[in-house]
C-alpha positions, 0 to 999 in steps of 0.5 A: 033912118035908112032900113038895113035889109042885109046881113052883115058880118064884121070880122075885126082885125084884133091881131092874134085873136077873134072878134066878130060882129053879126049885124042882123037885117032890121026886123020889128022896128026900123029904129032898132038895130039887132046885133050878135057879138062872137068873141072880143079880141085879146087881152093885150093892152093895145088890142083889148079895146078894139071890139068895143071901139068898133061897135061904138063907131058902128052904133054912132053910124046907126044912130044917125041923129035918131033920138028913138034909136035903140041897139039890141044885142041878141047875144054876146058869146065867148066861144071858149075861155082863152084870153085871145077870145075874151080879152076885150069882154070887160071893156065891151060889157062896161060900155054897152051894159045899161045905164051906159050910152043913154040906156039905148043898148040892151044885152039880152043873152050871154052864151058860154061854152061851159068849160070849167076854167081856172082863169080868174079874169074870165070867171070874174066876168062870168060872175058879174054877167050872171048877177045881171038880172037883165041878161040871160046866162046860157051855156049852149051846146050842139043842136040849139037853134035861135031865130032873129027875124029871117036869120037862124043861128044853129050851134054845131059845137060843143057836142053834148058828149064833149060837154059831159067831159068838160069837168073830167079829162080829155077835152082841152079848151079849144075843143070846147069852142062854140061853133055857130052856123048862120043861115040867112035866106040862101046864105050859110056862114060858119064861125069855127072858134078854135075847134080842133080834131075832137070837136070836128069829129063830133060835128061831122057825126051829129050833122050828117048828110041828109041824103038817102042812099039807095044803090051802091053807086050812090054810096060810092059817089058815082051818081054825081049827087049834090051836097045841098042837103049837107048840114055843114056846107057853107059859103063863108068859113071863119076858119078854126084856131087862126089857121093853126095846123091843129084846127083844120083838116082836108076831111072836114073842109070837104064837108064844109066846102066854103067858097070864101075863108077868113083867117083871124090872125095877125100879120107876120110882122106882128108875130115877129115883134110879139111872138117870134116863136109863132112866126109862120104858124098862123096860118100854117103852111099846111093849112094854106096848102090844104085850102088850095088842094080843096079849091085852088081859088082859096089861095091867100089873097084870092078868096082867103083873107087874113085880117092882119093883112087886109084889116077889118073885113065886112061881108054883106049878104042879101040872101043869095049863096054868095055875098053881095060884096066884101070890103076891107079897111086897115085903120084901127079905132084909135085912128082919126080916120076910122069912123069915116073909113067904117062909114065908107065900107059899111054903107 
């Protein structure tokens, strides 16, 4: 089997919902592929199998007729308990939890934000996962770090302060979102969940710029100092809350300074058909304008990509600041051309 030496980010087109597969570079053994999965798409019947089917096709490609092949899910994560993020969780777990797929898959950890939700569907899934002795159930918060070979995953949110308020008042589900920062060599990616004002305020407080200010000119920004020591700076941002006006502000984007942005949202025809009251809101015109104010190159179709418009997106990183390449393809898992299109774009 050909070894995988790149970090690959698969942003799956699940219409209005989130689903991201992190494909880690090979380590430990070339016969073992390592993945992380962040969110699983919406609960709608037409959408909830996308993450499972995409991962199954990816598994088949990695297997490549190698009878010794094994797939390790280092973690699967639901950023917060809204059904456009956990809707496909049950189907995914049914497919990839042993003894399915000939016991060639193993899920090591499940990451949950800890928000107390009344959703019976989600709570039933949490109970089922917690009872699985082979899966470590974790409620993560800011400051946690894990390393998978050369890749480091840091949790930026929810902050411990917000976690302590989950069972009282003042925190909605979006601000309970898990926000992850991925570091691979010199590449940095942030997956923002649906984080909004309260969450970003805590993140900018807890992850400050790490520069010593000696003179007043430094404090005023007159010395032309770089931002390489800013813990929130990233190359690629999976933007918060599908591009909602409540999830994005110029202030936090100025800290992140992304060169590329992914918006996990449906196309406008999908909204017109299924949610006409949301039409034109995802991404919101204010967010589109804010991105262009931050950097004119972040206009839609240039370095900002909407999954509903361009389809499934794969970014490939070899370790430099920018991705080696980005590819997209529009076919869906139930299309007979899907596996061939995935192979063409994934290789």
